[in-house]
C-alpha positions as CSV (number, residue, x, y, z in Angstrom):
1,M,-31.8,6.8,49.7
2,I,-31.8,8.2,46.3
3,E,-32.0,5.0,44.4
4,Q,-35.8,5.0,45.6
5,L,-36.4,8.0,43.4
6,V,-34.4,7.2,40.2
7,P,-36.2,5.6,37.2
8,T,-35.6,2.1,36.0
9,G,-32.3,1.8,34.1
10,A,-30.6,4.2,36.2
11,V,-27.7,3.5,38.7
12,A,-27.4,5.6,41.8
13,V,-24.4,5.6,44.2
14,E,-24.2,7.6,47.3
15,A,-22.1,8.5,50.3
16,F,-22.8,10.1,53.7
17,D,-19.2,11.1,54.6
18,D,-15.7,11.4,52.8
19,T,-14.1,8.3,54.2
20,D,-14.3,5.8,51.4
21,T,-12.9,7.4,48.2
22,E,-10.9,6.4,45.2
23,P,-7.9,8.4,43.5
24,L,-9.0,11.2,41.1
25,H,-8.0,10.9,37.4
26,P,-5.2,13.4,37.0
27,E,-7.7,15.5,34.8
28,E,-10.1,15.6,37.7
29,A,-7.4,16.5,40.5
30,A,-6.5,19.4,38.3
31,L,-9.8,20.9,38.5
32,V,-9.5,21.2,42.4
33,A,-5.7,21.5,42.7
34,R,-6.3,25.1,44.1
35,A,-9.5,24.5,46.0
36,V,-9.9,24.5,49.7
37,E,-9.7,21.2,51.7
38,K,-13.6,21.0,52.2
39,R,-14.2,21.5,48.3
40,R,-11.4,18.7,47.6
41,R,-13.1,16.3,49.8
42,E,-16.5,16.7,48.6
43,F,-15.5,16.8,44.8
44,T,-13.5,13.5,45.6
45,T,-16.3,11.7,47.3
46,A,-18.8,12.8,44.3
47,R,-16.4,11.6,41.7
48,T,-16.0,8.5,43.5
49,C,-19.8,7.8,43.5
50,A,-19.7,8.7,39.7
51,H,-17.0,6.4,38.8
52,R,-18.6,3.7,40.8
53,A,-21.9,4.3,39.1
54,L,-20.3,4.3,35.7
55,R,-18.7,0.8,36.4
56,A,-21.9,-0.6,37.5
57,L,-23.4,0.6,34.1
58,G,-20.7,-1.3,32.2
59,Q,-18.8,1.8,31.2
60,P,-14.8,1.7,31.1
61,P,-12.9,3.9,33.5
62,A,-12.9,7.4,32.5
63,P,-12.6,11.1,34.0
64,V,-15.7,12.9,34.8
65,L,-14.8,16.5,33.9
66,T,-16.8,19.8,33.9
67,G,-18.4,21.6,31.0
68,D,-20.4,24.8,30.8
69,R,-21.5,26.4,34.2
70,G,-19.7,23.4,35.9
71,A,-22.0,20.5,34.5
72,P,-20.4,17.1,34.6
73,V,-19.4,15.8,31.2
74,W,-20.4,12.2,30.8
75,P,-19.1,9.5,28.5
76,A,-20.9,9.4,25.1
77,G,-24.2,7.8,25.5
78,V,-24.4,8.5,29.2
79,V,-26.7,10.9,31.0
80,G,-26.2,11.7,34.6
81,S,-26.1,14.1,37.6
82,L,-24.3,14.8,40.7
83,T,-25.0,16.4,43.9
84,H,-23.3,17.1,47.4
85,C,-24.1,19.0,50.5
86,D,-23.2,18.6,54.1
87,G,-23.3,14.8,54.9
88,Y,-24.2,13.7,51.6
89,R,-22.8,13.0,48.2
90,A,-24.5,11.2,45.2
91,A,-24.1,10.3,41.6
92,V,-26.9,9.0,39.2
93,V,-26.3,7.8,35.8
94,A,-28.2,6.1,33.2
95,R,-27.7,5.1,29.3
96,R,-29.1,7.8,27.1
97,D,-31.3,5.0,25.4
98,D,-33.2,4.4,28.7
99,V,-33.3,8.0,30.0
100,E,-33.3,11.5,28.2
101,T,-32.1,13.2,31.0
102,I,-31.9,13.4,34.7
103,G,-31.2,15.9,37.7
104,I,-30.7,15.3,41.1
105,D,-30.4,17.6,44.1
106,A,-29.7,17.2,47.8
107,E,-30.0,19.8,50.6
108,P,-30.2,19.8,54.3
109,D,-33.6,19.5,55.5
110,A,-33.6,23.0,57.1
111,P,-35.0,26.4,56.3
112,L,-33.7,28.5,53.7
113,P,-31.7,31.5,54.9
114,D,-33.5,34.8,55.2
115,G,-34.5,36.3,51.7
116,V,-33.7,33.4,49.6
117,L,-37.2,32.3,49.1
118,D,-38.3,35.7,47.7
119,A,-35.2,35.3,45.4
120,I,-35.8,31.9,44.0
121,A,-39.7,31.8,44.1
122,L,-42.6,33.0,42.1
123,P,-45.6,34.7,44.1
124,D,-47.8,31.6,43.6
125,E,-44.9,29.3,44.7
126,R,-44.4,31.5,47.8
127,A,-48.1,31.2,48.6
128,M,-47.8,27.3,48.3
129,V,-44.9,27.1,50.5
130,R,-46.8,29.2,53.2
131,R,-50.0,27.1,52.7
132,L,-47.9,23.7,53.0
133,T,-45.9,25.0,56.1
134,A,-49.1,25.7,57.8
135,D,-51.3,22.8,56.8
136,A,-48.9,19.9,56.0
137,P,-46.4,18.1,57.9
138,G,-43.1,17.1,56.2
139,P,-40.0,18.6,54.9
140,H,-39.1,22.4,55.0
141,W,-41.1,23.1,52.2
142,D,-39.0,26.2,51.1
143,R,-36.0,24.2,51.0
144,L,-37.8,21.4,48.9
145,L,-38.8,24.1,46.4
146,F,-35.2,25.2,46.0
147,S,-34.1,21.7,45.7
148,A,-36.8,20.8,43.1
149,K,-35.7,23.9,41.0
150,E,-32.0,22.7,41.2
151,A,-32.9,19.4,40.1
152,L,-34.9,20.7,37.2
153,Y,-32.1,23.1,36.1
154,K,-29.7,20.0,36.1
155,A,-31.9,18.1,33.8
156,W,-32.9,20.9,31.7
157,F,-29.4,22.4,30.9
158,P,-27.7,19.4,29.4
159,V,-30.4,18.8,26.7
160,T,-30.9,22.6,26.0
161,G,-27.6,24.4,26.7
162,V,-29.8,27.3,27.9
163,F,-29.4,28.9,31.4
164,L,-32.7,28.5,33.4
165,G,-33.5,31.2,35.9
166,F,-35.3,30.5,39.0
167,D,-38.1,32.8,37.8
168,E,-38.5,30.7,34.7
169,A,-39.8,27.6,36.2
170,R,-43.0,26.9,38.2
171,I,-42.8,24.1,40.9
172,T,-46.0,22.5,42.2
173,L,-45.4,20.3,45.1
174,H,-47.7,17.1,45.7
175,P,-47.1,15.9,49.3
176,A,-49.8,13.0,49.1
177,D,-47.4,11.1,46.7
178,R,-44.1,13.0,47.2
179,T,-44.0,14.2,43.7
180,F,-43.8,17.6,42.0
181,T,-44.5,19.1,38.5
182,A,-42.2,21.5,37.0
183,R,-43.2,23.8,34.2
184,V,-40.5,25.6,32.3
185,L,-41.7,29.3,31.4
186,V,-39.0,30.1,28.8
187,P,-40.8,31.5,25.8
188,G,-40.7,29.1,22.9
189,R,-39.4,26.3,25.0
190,G,-42.0,25.8,27.6
191,R,-42.0,22.3,28.7
192,D,-43.5,20.1,31.7
193,F,-41.3,17.8,33.8
194,G,-42.3,15.3,36.4
195,G,-40.2,14.8,39.7
196,C,-40.2,13.2,43.0
197,Y,-38.6,13.8,46.5
198,L,-37.8,12.1,49.6
199,H,-36.9,13.7,53.1
200,D,-35.2,11.6,55.6
201,A,-32.0,11.6,57.9
202,G,-31.9,15.4,57.9
203,L,-31.9,15.6,54.2
204,T,-34.1,16.6,51.3
205,L,-33.6,14.9,47.9
206,A,-35.3,15.9,44.7
207,V,-35.0,14.1,41.3
208,V,-36.2,15.2,37.8
209,A,-35.9,12.3,35.2
210,V,-37.3,11.8,31.8
211,P,-37.3,8.2,30.7
212,N,-37.2,7.4,26.8
């Protein structure tokens, strides 16, 4: 599914369950040694996707560890992103010469829990969600907004090292072509990003990528 959304030069690998996995590197296994079984399964499958994507990109075997705020640490010269939710895990990687940064997010295509939209959306975003919900068939627009902000953060943080709050970005969804625009509102660091999305098989996927 997600390969439909990633830019030229990027490699995507996805899984819909945890039945086909590879052993973790010892350093990776240590990261989830004390985690509950569900967390270990999804971590292992997501790392398996990452290892396979890196091999397809021509990279030698290496662990994918975690850095600040849990962001994956990719080999030198590589950018990438991971995501997992119930029933889905994926990794996307690319050479830095081809793609400046990329962020992906998968979510169940279901309404956000009560109160979450108010916590993550600006007033004009909430108005947009209400309008789309009333007028445009498609995914659950509140969940898609959340997913788009998550994908933006995953693309933003690796290149800036700056935490991005939900109120520091404005998303505009464009259902006609399944794209969105994202404007970072951080003073002195304002920047516009483009993204795209897909909803299918009970899932919503969002990608923000900046080709070089």
